[in-house]
gemmi code that builds the backbone of each chain (N, CA, C; Angstrom):
import gemmi

chains = {
    "A": [
        ("MET", (28.108, 19.896, -16.724), (27.279, 18.976, -17.496), (27.112, 17.674, -16.715)),
        ("VAL", (25.930, 17.144, -16.762), (25.637, 15.939, -15.991), (25.397, 14.773, -16.938)),
        ("LEU", (25.928, 13.644, -16.590), (25.653, 12.432, -17.368), (24.721, 11.541, -16.568)),
        ("GLN", (23.728, 11.032, -17.240), (22.770, 10.178, -16.563), (22.510, 8.955, -17.424)),
        ("ILE", (22.351, 7.807, -16.772), (22.048, 6.582, -17.532), (20.545, 6.489, -17.726)),
        ("VAL", (20.121, 6.482, -18.975), (18.700, 6.375, -19.280), (18.520, 5.281, -20.318)),
        ("GLY", (17.748, 4.286, -19.972), (17.485, 3.205, -20.923), (18.765, 2.547, -21.414)),
        ("GLY", (19.766, 2.462, -20.540), (20.999, 1.804, -20.914), (21.984, 2.688, -21.658)),
        ("MET", (21.598, 3.948, -21.920), (22.496, 4.844, -22.649), (22.864, 6.017, -21.739)),
        ("PHE", (24.037, 6.580, -21.973), (24.391, 7.802, -21.278), (23.766, 8.979, -22.009)),
        ("VAL", (23.070, 9.802, -21.274), (22.424, 10.964, -21.872), (23.023, 12.207, -21.244)),
        ("GLU", (23.394, 13.144, -22.076), (24.047, 14.354, -21.608), (23.008, 15.446, -21.440)),
        ("GLY", (23.067, 16.172, -20.355), (22.175, 17.310, -20.221), (21.302, 17.213, -19.001)),
        ("PHE", (20.008, 17.012, -19.218), (19.044, 17.061, -18.133), (19.226, 15.935, -17.129)),
        ("THR", (19.150, 16.265, -15.883), (18.913, 15.258, -14.858), (17.994, 15.893, -13.836)),
        ("MET", (17.148, 15.101, -13.234), (16.267, 15.669, -12.231), (17.040, 15.811, -10.931)),
        ("GLU", (17.221, 17.041, -10.511), (17.996, 17.285, -9.301), (17.310, 16.621, -8.114)),
        ("PRO", (18.095, 16.100, -7.180), (17.494, 15.471, -5.994), (16.551, 16.418, -5.256)),
        ("GLN", (16.886, 17.717, -5.267), (16.019, 18.675, -4.570), (14.650, 18.759, -5.243)),
        ("LEU", (14.647, 18.713, -6.575), (13.379, 18.779, -7.302), (12.562, 17.518, -7.041)),
        ("ARG", (13.237, 16.382, -7.077), (12.548, 15.117, -6.799), (11.963, 15.145, -5.371)),
        ("ALA", (12.740, 15.668, -4.428), (12.274, 15.740, -3.036), (11.087, 16.692, -2.916)),
        ("ALA", (11.135, 17.801, -3.679), (10.021, 18.764, -3.624), (8.744, 18.142, -4.174)),
        ("ILE", (8.881, 17.379, -5.251), (7.710, 16.703, -5.835), (7.141, 15.690, -4.841)),
        ("LYS", (8.038, 14.952, -4.184), (7.580, 13.960, -3.197), (6.879, 14.652, -2.028)),
        ("ASP", (7.433, 15.779, -1.571), (6.803, 16.526, -0.466), (5.381, 16.930, -0.840)),
        ("VAL", (5.228, 17.456, -2.074), (3.910, 17.909, -2.523), (2.923, 16.749, -2.547)),
        ("ILE", (3.360, 15.624, -3.076), (2.447, 14.483, -3.227), (2.083, 13.881, -1.871)),
        ("VAL", (3.058, 13.715, -0.996), (2.763, 13.159, 0.342), (1.849, 14.111, 1.112)),
        ("GLU", (2.140, 15.420, 1.035), (1.277, 16.398, 1.703), (-0.143, 16.346, 1.152)),
        ("ALA", (-0.247, 16.167, -0.188), (-1.571, 16.108, -0.819), (-2.355, 14.902, -0.302)),
        ("ILE", (-1.676, 13.761, -0.154), (-2.354, 12.560, 0.364), (-2.808, 12.799, 1.799)),
        ("GLU", (-1.942, 13.425, 2.589), (-2.300, 13.680, 3.995), (-3.437, 14.691, 4.092)),
        ("THR", (-3.381, 15.736, 3.265), (-4.438, 16.754, 3.279), (-5.758, 16.176, 2.794)),
        ("PHE", (-5.674, 15.388, 1.743), (-6.865, 14.796, 1.135), (-7.489, 13.749, 2.048)),
        ("GLY", (-6.622, 13.070, 2.774), (-7.084, 12.000, 3.662), (-6.866, 10.647, 3.008)),
        ("LEU", (-6.288, 9.730, 3.767), (-5.948, 8.419, 3.205), (-7.197, 7.662, 2.730)),
        ("ASP", (-8.275, 7.777, 3.477), (-9.502, 7.068, 3.081), (-10.029, 7.568, 1.740)),
        ("ARG", (-10.033, 8.897, 1.572), (-10.508, 9.459, 0.281), (-9.522, 9.135, -0.831)),
        ("PHE", (-8.215, 9.196, -0.520), (-7.197, 8.867, -1.528), (-7.417, 7.449, -2.060)),
        ("LYS", (-7.777, 6.538, -1.160), (-7.956, 5.145, -1.569), (-9.244, 4.923, -2.364)),
        ("GLN", (-10.009, 5.988, -2.566), (-11.190, 5.899, -3.436), (-10.908, 6.400, -4.849)),
        ("THR", (-9.660, 6.806, -5.120), (-9.323, 7.275, -6.468), (-9.136, 6.087, -7.411)),
        ("SER", (-9.061, 6.374, -8.685), (-8.904, 5.320, -9.698), (-7.471, 4.809, -9.790)),
        ("LEU", (-6.588, 5.326, -8.937), (-5.236, 4.767, -8.890), (-5.282, 3.325, -8.396)),
        ("PHE", (-6.376, 2.987, -7.729), (-6.520, 1.654, -7.148), (-7.387, 0.796, -8.068)),
        ("LEU", (-6.840, -0.352, -8.445), (-7.533, -1.230, -9.395), (-8.904, -1.642, -8.881)),
        ("SER", (-9.024, -1.837, -7.592), (-10.326, -2.262, -7.059), (-11.385, -1.192, -7.310)),
        ("ASN", (-10.981, 0.085, -7.338), (-11.939, 1.147, -7.656), (-12.238, 1.205, -9.146)),
        ("GLN", (-11.213, 0.925, -9.976), (-11.462, 0.864, -11.425), (-12.497, -0.207, -11.719)),
        ("ARG", (-12.347, -1.338, -11.058), (-13.270, -2.455, -11.287), (-14.680, -2.086, -10.829)),
        ("ALA", (-14.759, -1.422, -9.670), (-16.066, -1.002, -9.169), (-16.710, -0.012, -10.122)),
        ("SER", (-15.901, 0.910, -10.662), (-16.409, 1.905, -11.602), (-16.937, 1.236, -12.868)),
        ("GLU", (-16.181, 0.226, -13.369), (-16.626, -0.494, -14.568), (-17.935, -1.231, -14.302)),
        ("THR", (-18.062, -1.796, -13.114), (-19.290, -2.508, -12.767), (-20.479, -1.561, -12.767)),
        ("VAL", (-20.262, -0.356, -12.228), (-21.326, 0.652, -12.197), (-21.718, 1.057, -13.607)),
        ("LYS", (-20.685, 1.268, -14.471), (-20.975, 1.677, -15.861), (-21.773, 0.599, -16.593)),
        ("LYS", (-21.357, -0.676, -16.388), (-22.066, -1.774, -17.054), (-23.509, -1.857, -16.570)),
        ("ALA", (-23.681, -1.650, -15.275), (-25.022, -1.719, -14.696), (-25.911, -0.600, -15.245)),
        ("ALA", (-25.275, 0.577, -15.485), (-26.026, 1.717, -16.037), (-26.321, 1.461, -17.501)),
    ],
    "B": [
        ("MET", (19.372, 9.327, -5.227), (19.202, 7.950, -5.700), (17.714, 7.681, -5.967)),
        ("ARG", (17.436, 7.007, -7.052), (16.047, 6.749, -7.401), (15.559, 5.491, -6.705)),
        ("ASP", (14.314, 5.545, -6.234), (13.720, 4.376, -5.598), (13.124, 3.437, -6.636)),
        ("PHE", (12.716, 4.016, -7.772), (12.015, 3.246, -8.799), (12.563, 3.587, -10.185)),
        ("ASN", (12.391, 2.644, -11.095), (12.667, 2.889, -12.507), (11.413, 2.585, -13.309)),
        ("LEU", (11.137, 3.424, -14.282), (10.003, 3.186, -15.171), (10.518, 2.474, -16.403)),
        ("ILE", (10.032, 1.262, -16.621), (10.526, 0.516, -17.783), (9.369, 0.204, -18.727)),
        ("ARG", (9.686, 0.245, -20.015), (8.656, -0.075, -21.012), (8.383, -1.576, -20.987)),
        ("LEU", (7.128, -1.931, -20.984), (6.742, -3.341, -20.932), (6.440, -3.820, -22.350)),
        ("LEU", (7.200, -4.791, -22.789), (7.055, -5.296, -24.147), (6.848, -6.810, -24.138)),
        ("ALA", (6.053, -7.264, -25.107), (5.862, -8.707, -25.244), (7.151, -9.360, -25.749)),
        ("SER", (7.879, -8.636, -26.593), (9.013, -9.249, -27.304), (10.218, -9.524, -26.408)),
        ("ASP", (10.405, -8.746, -25.351), (11.609, -8.943, -24.529), (11.315, -9.573, -23.163)),
        ("GLY", (10.065, -9.965, -22.963), (9.719, -10.660, -21.729), (9.354, -9.763, -20.560)),
        ("THR", (9.456, -8.439, -20.736), (9.167, -7.542, -19.607), (7.683, -7.558, -19.253)),
        ("TRP", (6.821, -7.695, -20.259), (5.382, -7.761, -19.966), (5.060, -9.032, -19.183)),
        ("ASP", (5.647, -10.151, -19.594), (5.415, -11.402, -18.870), (5.925, -11.308, -17.430)),
        ("ALA", (7.082, -10.679, -17.263), (7.639, -10.526, -15.909), (6.712, -9.674, -15.047)),
        ("PHE", (6.174, -8.615, -15.663), (5.247, -7.736, -14.953), (3.972, -8.500, -14.561)),
        ("GLU", (3.401, -9.217, -15.537), (2.163, -9.951, -15.257), (2.398, -11.039, -14.202)),
        ("ASP", (3.533, -11.736, -14.315), (3.861, -12.768, -13.319), (3.937, -12.162, -11.920)),
        ("ASP", (4.548, -10.979, -11.830), (4.706, -10.336, -10.531), (3.351, -9.957, -9.937)),
        ("TRP", (2.481, -9.389, -10.743), (1.163, -8.997, -10.221), (0.291, -10.217, -9.928)),
        ("ARG", (0.451, -11.294, -10.702), (-0.243, -12.552, -10.377), (0.233, -13.076, -9.018)),
        ("ARG", (1.547, -13.026, -8.785), (2.117, -13.490, -7.516), (1.586, -12.631, -6.363)),
        ("GLN", (1.558, -11.303, -6.572), (1.059, -10.420, -5.517), (-0.401, -10.753, -5.185)),
        ("CYS", (-1.197, -10.979, -6.240), (-2.599, -11.327, -6.009), (-2.711, -12.640, -5.243)),
        ("ALA", (-1.927, -13.637, -5.653), (-1.998, -14.955, -5.003), (-1.636, -14.835, -3.528)),
        ("GLU", (-0.610, -14.058, -3.243), (-0.187, -13.908, -1.841), (-1.239, -13.199, -0.995)),
        ("LEU", (-2.086, -12.405, -1.667), (-3.114, -11.662, -0.935), (-4.491, -12.320, -1.046)),
        ("GLY", (-4.523, -13.524, -1.652), (-5.775, -14.261, -1.750), (-6.768, -13.651, -2.715)),
        ("GLU", (-6.266, -12.929, -3.729), (-7.142, -12.271, -4.705), (-7.088, -13.028, -6.028)),
        ("ASP", (-8.226, -13.175, -6.686), (-8.264, -13.821, -8.000), (-7.772, -12.816, -9.046)),
        ("PHE", (-6.654, -13.123, -9.676), (-6.016, -12.170, -10.584), (-6.912, -11.795, -11.754)),
        ("GLU", (-7.543, -12.789, -12.384), (-8.354, -12.518, -13.569), (-9.521, -11.588, -13.245)),
        ("ALA", (-10.177, -11.852, -12.127), (-11.308, -11.007, -11.736), (-10.835, -9.612, -11.348)),
        ("TYR", (-9.654, -9.555, -10.759), (-9.144, -8.304, -10.214), (-8.572, -7.395, -11.310)),
        ("ALA", (-7.766, -7.970, -12.195), (-7.012, -7.133, -13.144), (-7.276, -7.455, -14.607)),
        ("GLY", (-8.069, -8.473, -14.868), (-8.244, -8.932, -16.246), (-8.700, -7.851, -17.209)),
        ("SER", (-9.706, -7.064, -16.810), (-10.235, -6.059, -17.738), (-9.238, -4.942, -17.999)),
        ("THR", (-8.477, -4.561, -16.976), (-7.465, -3.511, -17.170), (-6.344, -4.009, -18.065)),
        ("PHE", (-5.909, -5.247, -17.844), (-4.848, -5.798, -18.685), (-5.316, -5.929, -20.132)),
        ("ALA", (-6.599, -6.241, -20.326), (-7.120, -6.370, -21.692), (-7.028, -5.033, -22.434)),
        ("VAL", (-7.204, -3.933, -21.711), (-7.166, -2.606, -22.327), (-5.773, -2.295, -22.868)),
        ("VAL", (-4.733, -2.686, -22.116), (-3.374, -2.279, -22.499), (-2.613, -3.350, -23.290)),
        ("SER", (-3.141, -4.560, -23.350), (-2.357, -5.649, -23.941), (-2.075, -5.432, -25.432)),
        ("ASP", (-3.005, -4.810, -26.165), (-2.760, -4.545, -27.587), (-1.557, -3.632, -27.764)),
        ("LEU", (-1.457, -2.647, -26.881), (-0.349, -1.697, -26.974), (0.986, -2.371, -26.652)),
        ("VAL", (0.963, -3.314, -25.739), (2.174, -4.051, -25.381), (2.683, -4.832, -26.592)),
        ("ALA", (1.756, -5.377, -27.368), (2.126, -6.175, -28.531), (2.543, -5.307, -29.718)),
        ("SER", (1.994, -4.088, -29.805), (2.214, -3.272, -31.006), (3.603, -2.641, -31.057)),
        ("GLU", (4.201, -2.350, -29.904), (5.533, -1.752, -29.828), (5.626, -0.456, -30.621)),
        ("ASP", (4.609, 0.362, -30.512), (4.600, 1.690, -31.109), (5.606, 2.567, -30.366)),
        ("LYS", (6.501, 3.220, -31.107), (7.540, 4.013, -30.446), (6.989, 5.251, -29.742)),
        ("ARG", (5.834, 5.738, -30.188), (5.249, 6.937, -29.572), (4.182, 6.590, -28.541)),
        ("ALA", (4.074, 5.324, -28.197), (3.085, 4.917, -27.200), (3.543, 3.621, -26.553)),
        ("GLY", (3.244, 3.476, -25.278), (3.642, 2.243, -24.618), (3.033, 2.100, -23.247)),
        ("VAL", (3.180, 0.906, -22.716), (2.775, 0.625, -21.346), (4.060, 0.517, -20.527)),
        ("PHE", (4.052, 1.162, -19.380), (5.259, 1.218, -18.561), (4.966, 0.679, -17.165)),
        ("GLY", (5.949, 0.010, -16.599), (5.843, -0.492, -15.236), (6.843, 0.223, -14.349)),
        ("LEU", (6.417, 0.568, -13.154), (7.297, 1.226, -12.190), (7.927, 0.135, -11.319)),
        ("GLN", (9.204, -0.104, -11.573), (9.885, -1.231, -10.950), (10.724, -0.774, -9.752)),
        ("ALA", (10.547, -1.476, -8.633), (11.327, -1.173, -7.431), (12.679, -1.878, -7.500)),
        ("GLU", (13.525, -1.555, -6.526), (14.877, -2.130, -6.526), (14.866, -3.643, -6.360)),
        ("ASP", (13.788, -4.196, -5.761), (13.708, -5.656, -5.613), (13.041, -6.330, -6.816)),
        ("ASN", (12.883, -5.537, -7.915), (12.330, -6.016, -9.196), (10.825, -6.211, -9.181)),
        ("THR", (10.141, -5.942, -8.079), (8.684, -5.984, -8.102), (8.159, -4.704, -8.754)),
        ("PHE", (6.922, -4.782, -9.227), (6.323, -3.625, -9.904), (5.282, -2.983, -8.992)),
        ("ALA", (5.465, -1.700, -8.703), (4.594, -0.991, -7.765), (3.444, -0.275, -8.467)),
        ("ALA", (3.573, -0.048, -9.773), (2.525, 0.668, -10.509), (2.723, 0.460, -11.999)),
        ("MET", (1.698, 0.777, -12.747), (1.809, 0.770, -14.213), (1.088, 1.994, -14.761)),
        ("CYS", (1.401, 2.356, -15.979), (0.662, 3.427, -16.657), (0.838, 3.266, -18.162)),
        ("GLN", (-0.035, 3.922, -18.885), (0.065, 3.953, -20.345), (0.469, 5.364, -20.752)),
        ("VAL", (1.415, 5.472, -21.666), (1.911, 6.776, -22.099), (1.880, 6.844, -23.620)),
        ("ASN", (1.419, 7.960, -24.150), (1.561, 8.151, -25.589), (1.797, 9.621, -25.911)),
        ("LYS", (2.454, 9.845, -27.030), (2.794, 11.198, -27.469), (1.905, 11.557, -28.645)),
        ("ALA", (1.323, 12.750, -28.608), (0.399, 13.134, -29.673), (0.514, 14.622, -29.956)),
        ("ASP", (0.212, 14.991, -31.173), (0.091, 16.403, -31.525), (-1.366, 16.789, -31.356)),
        ("LEU", (-1.611, 17.763, -30.512), (-2.983, 18.128, -30.186), (-3.252, 19.582, -30.530)),
        ("PRO", (-4.499, 19.889, -30.891), (-4.865, 21.279, -31.157), (-4.608, 22.147, -29.917)),
        ("LYS", (-4.251, 23.387, -30.137), (-4.039, 24.383, -29.074), (-2.724, 24.197, -28.316)),
        ("PHE", (-1.911, 23.222, -28.700), (-0.615, 23.054, -28.052), (0.495, 23.318, -29.064)),
        ("VAL", (1.505, 24.058, -28.637), (2.697, 24.236, -29.462), (3.638, 23.094, -29.106)),
        ("GLY", (3.825, 22.182, -30.025), (4.653, 21.010, -29.760), (3.813, 19.852, -29.258)),
        ("PRO", (4.428, 18.681, -29.232), (3.686, 17.467, -28.848), (3.346, 17.429, -27.361)),
        ("VAL", (2.400, 16.569, -27.050), (1.925, 16.402, -25.675), (2.102, 14.936, -25.274)),
        ("LEU", (2.649, 14.723, -24.089), (2.785, 13.363, -23.562), (1.586, 13.073, -22.659)),
        ("ARG", (0.788, 12.107, -23.076), (-0.434, 11.787, -22.311), (-0.219, 10.530, -21.467)),
        ("THR", (-0.594, 10.617, -20.217), (-0.442, 9.485, -19.291), (-1.818, 9.049, -18.820)),
        ("ARG", (-2.105, 7.784, -19.001), (-3.418, 7.233, -18.629), (-3.237, 5.955, -17.819)),
        ("PHE", (-4.323, 5.514, -17.224), (-4.361, 4.225, -16.514), (-3.272, 4.087, -15.452)),
        ("ILE", (-2.967, 5.179, -14.751), (-2.023, 5.023, -13.635), (-2.692, 4.101, -12.612)),
        ("THR", (-2.040, 2.999, -12.346), (-2.644, 1.953, -11.516), (-1.621, 1.414, -10.535)),
        ("LEU", (-1.976, 1.410, -9.261), (-1.084, 0.864, -8.244), (-1.170, -0.664, -8.230)),
        ("SER", (-0.117, -1.275, -7.753), (-0.034, -2.748, -7.750), (-1.013, -3.354, -6.748)),
        ("PRO", (-1.277, -4.654, -6.874), (-2.148, -5.316, -5.891), (-1.682, -5.108, -4.461)),
        ("GLU", (-0.364, -5.143, -4.228), (0.128, -4.965, -2.860), (-0.272, -3.593, -2.313)),
        ("TYR", (-0.143, -2.547, -3.141), (-0.494, -1.201, -2.678), (-2.006, -1.000, -2.623)),
        ("ASP", (-2.716, -1.762, -3.443), (-4.177, -1.655, -3.464), (-4.810, -2.401, -2.287)),
        ("LEU", (-4.341, -3.591, -2.058), (-5.057, -4.506, -1.163), (-4.501, -4.557, 0.253)),
        ("THR", (-3.427, -3.816, 0.514), (-2.934, -3.709, 1.889), (-2.912, -2.231, 2.265)),
        ("ASP", (-2.761, -1.967, 3.532), (-2.750, -0.579, 4.002), (-1.320, -0.067, 4.084)),
        ("LYS", (-1.046, 0.941, 3.282), (0.271, 1.585, 3.306), (0.124, 2.978, 3.907)),
        ("SER", (1.257, 3.574, 4.226), (1.249, 4.918, 4.803), (1.204, 5.961, 3.688)),
        ("PRO", (0.828, 7.209, 4.015), (0.895, 8.271, 3.009), (2.284, 8.393, 2.379)),
        ("LEU", (3.327, 8.164, 3.177), (4.693, 8.247, 2.640), (4.943, 7.145, 1.616)),
        ("GLU", (4.434, 5.932, 1.895), (4.646, 4.826, 0.952), (3.853, 5.044, -0.340)),
        ("TYR", (2.587, 5.458, -0.219), (1.816, 5.764, -1.432), (2.448, 6.944, -2.179)),
        ("GLY", (2.892, 7.932, -1.385), (3.507, 9.115, -1.992), (4.780, 8.775, -2.747)),
        ("SER", (5.538, 7.823, -2.224), (6.788, 7.435, -2.892), (6.505, 6.822, -4.261)),
        ("VAL", (5.479, 5.980, -4.322), (5.144, 5.345, -5.609), (4.628, 6.387, -6.607)),
        ("LEU", (3.740, 7.242, -6.138), (3.190, 8.259, -7.042), (4.271, 9.246, -7.489)),
        ("THR", (5.194, 9.550, -6.595), (6.341, 10.394, -6.966), (7.170, 9.696, -8.039)),
        ("GLY", (7.338, 8.378, -7.877), (8.070, 7.623, -8.892), (7.419, 7.736, -10.251)),
        ("VAL", (6.097, 7.581, -10.300), (5.382, 7.699, -11.582), (5.566, 9.111, -12.152)),
        ("PHE", (5.346, 10.112, -11.320), (5.436, 11.506, -11.781), (6.828, 11.830, -12.318)),
        ("THR", (7.848, 11.541, -11.499), (9.197, 11.948, -11.895), (9.697, 11.134, -13.087)),
        ("GLU", (9.315, 9.869, -13.153), (9.772, 9.050, -14.281), (9.062, 9.449, -15.574)),
        ("VAL", (7.780, 9.805, -15.495), (7.094, 10.305, -16.700), (7.711, 11.641, -17.121)),
        ("LEU", (8.041, 12.486, -16.151), (8.738, 13.725, -16.484), (10.081, 13.428, -17.160)),
        ("GLY", (10.747, 12.382, -16.665), (12.004, 11.978, -17.286), (11.817, 11.607, -18.753)),
        ("LEU", (10.721, 10.908, -19.055), (10.418, 10.587, -20.458), (10.209, 11.872, -21.254)),
        ("ALA", (9.479, 12.822, -20.647), (9.165, 14.071, -21.347), (10.431, 14.889, -21.615)),
        ("TYR", (11.429, 14.756, -20.753), (12.682, 15.486, -20.959), (13.643, 14.733, -21.877)),
        ("LEU", (13.707, 13.413, -21.741), (14.863, 12.684, -22.263), (14.591, 11.660, -23.346)),
        ("ASP", (13.419, 11.059, -23.333), (13.216, 9.928, -24.233), (13.245, 10.387, -25.691)),
        ("PRO", (14.059, 9.738, -26.522), (14.187, 10.183, -27.916), (12.860, 10.213, -28.674)),
        ("GLU", (11.959, 9.295, -28.347), (10.686, 9.225, -29.062), (9.558, 9.965, -28.354)),
        ("LEU", (9.656, 10.116, -27.030), (8.524, 10.620, -26.254), (8.731, 12.029, -25.690)),
        ("ALA", (9.899, 12.620, -25.921), (10.176, 13.948, -25.352), (9.094, 14.942, -25.756)),
        ("SER", (8.599, 15.686, -24.768), (7.495, 16.623, -24.978), (7.599, 17.734, -23.943)),
        ("ARG", (7.182, 18.935, -24.319), (7.187, 20.020, -23.330), (5.954, 19.962, -22.435)),
        ("HIS", (4.882, 19.407, -22.980), (3.632, 19.366, -22.229), (3.304, 17.930, -21.826)),
        ("ILE", (2.743, 17.780, -20.635), (2.376, 16.459, -20.124), (0.946, 16.538, -19.592)),
        ("LYS", (0.136, 15.529, -19.931), (-1.231, 15.463, -19.403), (-1.409, 14.159, -18.635)),
        ("PHE", (-2.069, 14.242, -17.490), (-2.400, 13.041, -16.731), (-3.920, 12.883, -16.738)),
        ("HIS", (-4.386, 11.722, -17.159), (-5.829, 11.500, -17.247), (-6.416, 11.194, -15.870)),
        ("LEU", (-7.531, 11.833, -15.579), (-8.237, 11.641, -14.310), (-9.558, 10.962, -14.643)),
        ("ARG", (-9.849, 9.867, -13.957), (-10.966, 9.039, -14.399), (-12.219, 9.158, -13.553)),
        ("SER", (-12.156, 9.900, -12.489), (-13.333, 9.981, -11.626), (-13.356, 11.327, -10.903)),
        ("PRO", (-14.499, 11.729, -10.373), (-14.562, 12.971, -9.592), (-13.582, 12.958, -8.416)),
        ("GLN", (-13.384, 11.779, -7.825), (-12.426, 11.685, -6.705), (-10.999, 11.931, -7.206)),
        ("ASP", (-10.692, 11.462, -8.413), (-9.371, 11.735, -9.004), (-9.183, 13.235, -9.196)),
        ("ILE", (-10.208, 13.887, -9.723), (-10.110, 15.334, -9.974), (-9.856, 16.075, -8.665)),
        ("ALA", (-10.584, 15.697, -7.628), (-10.413, 16.362, -6.328), (-9.002, 16.149, -5.788)),
        ("PHE", (-8.484, 14.916, -5.918), (-7.147, 14.645, -5.384), (-6.069, 15.375, -6.186)),
        ("PHE", (-6.143, 15.301, -7.509), (-5.094, 15.932, -8.314), (-5.185, 17.459, -8.274)),
        ("THR", (-6.350, 17.999, -7.943), (-6.442, 19.441, -7.713), (-5.657, 19.824, -6.455)),
        ("THR", (-5.667, 18.947, -5.457), (-4.859, 19.175, -4.250), (-3.372, 19.156, -4.600)),
        ("ILE", (-2.967, 18.202, -5.432), (-1.567, 18.145, -5.883), (-1.213, 19.410, -6.673)),
        ("GLU", (-2.125, 19.798, -7.551), (-1.903, 20.994, -8.384), (-1.603, 22.207, -7.505)),
        ("GLN", (-2.377, 22.371, -6.449), (-2.174, 23.522, -5.561), (-0.794, 23.485, -4.916)),
        ("GLY", (-0.349, 22.283, -4.517), (0.975, 22.146, -3.911), (2.092, 22.485, -4.883)),
        ("PHE", (1.974, 22.001, -6.123), (2.991, 22.300, -7.135), (3.009, 23.789, -7.461)),
        ("ARG", (1.826, 24.377, -7.509), (1.715, 25.797, -7.835), (2.434, 26.650, -6.778)),
        ("GLU", (2.233, 26.289, -5.509), (2.865, 27.042, -4.410), (4.384, 26.950, -4.465)),
        ("ARG", (4.901, 25.849, -4.979), (6.363, 25.668, -5.015), (6.970, 26.073, -6.353)),
        ("ASP", (6.148, 26.500, -7.291), (6.648, 26.999, -8.580), (7.557, 25.961, -9.262)),
        ("ILE", (7.101, 24.720, -9.297), (7.921, 23.642, -9.859), (7.826, 23.578, -11.383)),
        ("PHE", (6.653, 23.901, -11.925), (6.459, 23.788, -13.372), (6.154, 25.151, -13.990)),
        ("ALA", (6.319, 25.244, -15.301), (5.979, 26.498, -15.990), (4.497, 26.787, -15.833)),
        ("SER", (3.689, 25.754, -15.931), (2.258, 25.909, -15.666), (1.681, 24.553, -15.268)),
        ("ILE", (0.635, 24.609, -14.490), (-0.068, 23.383, -14.092), (-1.514, 23.748, -13.792)),
        ("HIS", (-2.446, 22.992, -14.352), (-3.851, 23.230, -14.030), (-4.678, 21.990, -14.380)),
        ("THR", (-5.787, 21.874, -13.686), (-6.732, 20.799, -13.949), (-7.875, 21.359, -14.780)),
        ("ARG", (-8.187, 20.664, -15.861), (-9.344, 21.081, -16.679), (-10.033, 19.822, -17.189)),
        ("GLY", (-11.334, 19.750, -16.956), (-12.059, 18.551, -17.369), (-11.478, 17.335, -16.666)),
        ("MET", (-11.190, 16.301, -17.422), (-10.687, 15.059, -16.834), (-9.167, 14.931, -16.993)),
        ("TRP", (-8.462, 16.069, -17.057), (-7.011, 16.018, -17.248), (-6.299, 16.997, -16.324)),
        ("LEU", (-5.111, 16.591, -15.893), (-4.169, 17.499, -15.231), (-3.125, 17.873, -16.276)),
        ("TYR", (-2.991, 19.168, -16.558), (-2.077, 19.658, -17.587), (-0.831, 20.232, -16.927)),
        ("ILE", (0.327, 19.832, -17.399), (1.596, 20.371, -16.907), (2.441, 20.791, -18.098)),
        ("SER", (3.036, 21.977, -18.003), (4.071, 22.373, -18.961), (5.361, 22.522, -18.184)),
        ("ARG", (6.387, 21.811, -18.622), (7.646, 21.846, -17.887), (8.421, 23.116, -18.203)),
        ("LYS", (9.306, 23.473, -17.266), (10.127, 24.670, -17.480), (11.197, 24.393, -18.509)),
    ],
}
model = gemmi.Model(1)
for chain_id, residues in chains.items():
    chain = gemmi.Chain(chain_id)
    for i, (resn, *xyz) in enumerate(residues, 1):
        res = gemmi.Residue()
        res.name, res.seqid = resn, gemmi.SeqId(i, " ")
        for name, pos in zip(("N", "CA", "C"), xyz):
            atom = gemmi.Atom()
            atom.name, atom.element = name, gemmi.Element(name[0])
            atom.pos, atom.b_iso = gemmi.Position(*pos), 0.0
            res.add_atom(atom)
        chain.add_residue(res)
    model.add_chain(chain)
structure = gemmi.Structure()
structure.add_model(model)
structure.setup_entities()
């Protein structure tokens, strides 16, 4: 059984194994590299793109 | 060891003010006008910060140096066609530093991994937000294309019970 501190409390049971966390990171970094950094920076994860999108919507 | 912690941003305990102060500082250091840059996005989430709804909140991804690398909005809902509640994640937004400077794929990947794994942590552990299903909102065609690439990677590694992109959402069911 694993104890993990969550929100200031000890929670018994689930913890994200380091291997799982590493696998998720591998997938995401590979996805950024495959997708291309320039295209990645055009996603809505970036506030400057959200703002540009809102400007386009308002203009429409 | 975790690189980031996802913390709920509340008006009542000062975490929202700390978050806003940090992003204002980041903007100032990069010569960006904060109000023009982030004002409309902050207006969207500020009501939720004040409401303190237990099944919905705004969260900041905090690094070990206490700066905030990203934010997102999370809420839990019962939706048609799902057995059990669904945790919905919207407005995933990188900080001014990550937006306005050039980082490496590894640095962007680390922040996005932090958001993903910490939201999964909420879905597994949070007393109010625990859910078997998680949805991530995609706001543009470019988002759909990018998260479809992520979906393919997760599928190849068999990390989740199911994962697929449909419409403007990435759907995940945890094992």
